[in-house]
C-alpha positions in Angstrom: -67.3 63.9 -74.2 -65.0 61.9 -76.5 -67.9 59.7 -77.4 -71.4 60.6 -77.9 -74.4 59.0 -76.1 -75.7 57.2 -79.1 -72.3 55.5 -79.9 -71.8 54.7 -76.4 -75.4 53.0 -76.4 -74.9 51.1 -79.7 -71.4 49.7 -78.0 -73.9 48.4 -75.2 -75.5 45.7 -77.4 -73.7 42.3 -77.3 -74.4 39.0 -79.1 -77.1 37.6 -76.8 -79.3 40.8 -77.3 -78.9 41.9 -74.0 -78.3 45.7 -73.5 -75.9 46.6 -71.2 -74.7 50.0 -71.3 -73.3 51.3 -67.7 -72.0 54.7 -69.1 -75.6 55.6 -70.8 -77.3 54.5 -67.7 -75.1 56.3 -65.6 -75.6 59.6 -67.7 -79.4 59.2 -67.7 -79.6 58.4 -64.2 -77.5 61.4 -63.0 -79.4 63.7 -65.7 -82.8 62.2 -64.3 -81.5 63.0 -60.5 -80.7 66.6 -61.5 -84.1 67.5 -63.4 -86.3 66.1 -60.6 -84.0 67.5 -57.6 -84.0 71.1 -59.3 -87.6 71.0 -59.9 -88.4 69.6 -56.1 -86.1 72.6 -54.9 -87.9 75.1 -57.1 -91.5 73.9 -56.2 -90.6 73.9 -52.4 -89.1 77.5 -52.6 -92.2 78.5 -54.4 -94.2 77.3 -51.7 -92.4 78.4 -48.9 -92.7 81.9 -50.7 -96.4 81.6 -50.6 -96.3 80.9 -47.0 -94.0 84.0 -46.2 -95.9 86.2 -48.6 -99.3 85.4 -46.9 -98.2 86.4 -43.0 -96.5 89.4 -44.7 -99.6 90.5 -46.7 -102.3 90.0 -44.0 -100.7 92.6 -41.3 -100.0 95.1 -44.3 -103.4 95.2 -45.5 -104.7 95.9 -41.9 -102.3 99.0 -41.9 -103.3 100.3 -45.1 -106.9 99.7 -44.3 -108.0 97.1 -47.2 -108.4 94.2 -44.4 -110.9 92.2 -46.4 -108.7 91.7 -49.2 -106.2 90.7 -46.9 -108.3 88.2 -45.1 -109.5 86.8 -48.3 -106.0 86.6 -50.0 -104.7 84.8 -46.8 -107.3 82.2 -46.8 -106.6 81.7 -50.7 -103.0 81.3 -49.8 -103.4 79.0 -46.9 -105.9 76.8 -49.5 -103.1 76.8 -52.1 -100.4 75.5 -49.5 -102.7 72.9 -48.4 -103.1 71.4 -52.0 -99.3 71.9 -52.4 -98.4 69.9 -49.3 -100.5 66.9 -50.9 -98.8 67.7 -54.2 -95.4 67.4 -52.6 -96.6 64.2 -50.7 -97.4 62.7 -54.1 -94.1 63.9 -55.6 -92.3 62.1 -52.7 -94.3 58.8 -53.0 -92.7 58.3 -56.7 -90.4 55.2 -56.5 -86.9 56.2 -57.2 -85.7 52.6 -57.4 -86.8 52.5 -61.0 -84.5 52.7 -63.9 -84.1 56.3 -65.0 -86.7 56.0 -68.0 -89.4 54.6 -65.8 -88.7 57.2 -63.0 -89.0 60.3 -65.6 -92.0 58.8 -67.0 -93.4 58.6 -63.7 -92.1 62.3 -62.6 -93.7 63.3 -66.0 -97.2 61.7 -64.9 -96.8 63.9 -61.8 -96.1 67.1 -63.7 -98.9 66.3 -65.9 -101.4 65.8 -63.1 -100.1 68.9 -61.3 -100.4 70.8 -64.4 -104.1 69.5 -64.7 -104.9 70.6 -61.2 -103.5 74.2 -61.6 -105.3 74.6 -64.7 -108.7 73.6 -63.2 -107.9 75.7 -60.0 -107.0 78.7 -62.1 -110.5 78.9 -63.0 -111.7 79.9 -59.5 -108.3 81.5 -58.6 -108.0 84.8 -60.8 -112.1 85.5 -60.0 -111.4 85.1 -56.7 -108.3 87.4 -56.7 -110.4 90.0 -58.5 -113.4 89.5 -55.9 -111.0 90.2 -52.9 -109.1 93.2 -54.4 -113.0 94.8 -55.4 -114.2 94.2 -51.6 -110.9 95.3 -50.3 -111.1 98.6 -52.3 -114.7 98.9 -52.5 -115.1 99.0 -48.4 -111.7 101.0 -47.9 -112.6 103.6 -45.1 -111.0 107.1 -46.6 -111.7 110.0 -44.5 -114.4 108.4 -42.6 -116.2 107.7 -46.3 -116.4 104.1 -47.9 -115.8 104.8 -51.5 -118.0 101.8 -52.6 -120.6 103.7 -50.9 -120.1 106.9 -52.3 -120.0 105.6 -55.8 -123.4 104.2 -55.5 -124.8 107.3 -54.0 -123.4 109.3 -56.8 -124.6 106.8 -59.3 -128.2 106.4 -58.1 -128.4 110.2 -57.9 -127.3 110.5 -61.7 -129.7 107.6 -62.5 -132.3 107.4 -60.1 -134.4 104.7 -61.7 -131.7 102.1 -61.8 -132.4 98.7 -60.9 -130.8 97.6 -57.6 -129.8 94.2 -56.5 -129.1 94.2 -52.7 -128.8 97.9 -52.8 -126.1 97.7 -55.9 -127.2 99.1 -59.3 -127.8 96.4 -61.8 -125.1 97.6 -63.9 -122.6 97.2 -61.4 -123.4 93.6 -60.7 -123.5 92.9 -64.5 -120.0 94.2 -64.7 -118.7 92.4 -62.0 -120.1 89.3 -63.2 -118.6 89.8 -66.7 -115.2 90.2 -65.5 -115.3 87.2 -63.4 -116.7 85.1 -65.7 -114.0 86.4 -68.4 -111.2 85.7 -65.8 -112.7 82.2 -65.4 -112.4 81.6 -69.2 -109.0 82.9 -69.4 -107.9 81.3 -65.9 -106.8 78.1 -67.4 -104.2 80.0 -70.1 -102.8 82.2 -67.5 -102.2 79.4 -65.0 -100.3 77.5 -67.7 -98.4 80.4 -68.6 -97.7 81.1 -64.9 -96.7 77.7 -64.8 -94.4 77.7 -67.8 -92.7 80.8 -66.6 -91.6 79.1 -63.6 -90.9 75.7 -64.7 -90.9 75.8 -68.6 -87.0 75.1 -68.9 -86.9 72.2 -66.6 -90.3 70.5 -68.4 -88.5 70.9 -71.9 -85.6 69.3 -70.5 -87.5 66.5 -69.2 -89.4 66.0 -72.3 -86.1 65.8 -74.5 -84.6 63.4 -72.3 -87.7 61.1 -72.4 -87.6 61.4 -76.3 -84.1 60.8 -76.5 -84.2 57.7 -74.7 -87.2 56.5 -76.4 -85.3 57.1 -79.6 -82.2 55.0 -78.4 -84.3 52.0 -77.3 -85.4 51.5 -81.0 
């Protein structure tokens, strides 16, 4: 570019204090469209990937004899899909007739709401995933035996006076609850890390562009 965006912008001022910088507007409009379009494309690809994976995972878990995990994960993935369909609908409702600055602010508001929803959802997501994996492998039949039942029987033989809760040693229940509580505590951080891993670069570009536009308007 022969001129910087800042110089083009400054040349857009005229004596009547009206700002007319069509070149800058075109640049930012195009960049705004590119950022939002790229995010939409990546987001839809991720949703489609979840749908495909959920329908592949379910029969595979039956084949490897961990159906309980497959059913629980299938239900979870479909819940995620339902939530994401509503989120995509809200994204499509953003008025793209706004100027690029207002459009990006609206999009930023949508992403902030998305991050907040994912953060809250992650507090339940990871404990649920742990629980589904636990039941999947605990109840898997191996050679006619259920690993969970074998483990409980061996533990009770070793510690016959151990207190039981619904047939489970209390220490097992305590460990499970501790792991689930820990995952609930760190779930929000894991969710943010996962979001940044997929969309961090786009969000950085978005924040930088909004900041630049605010600086140029001063």
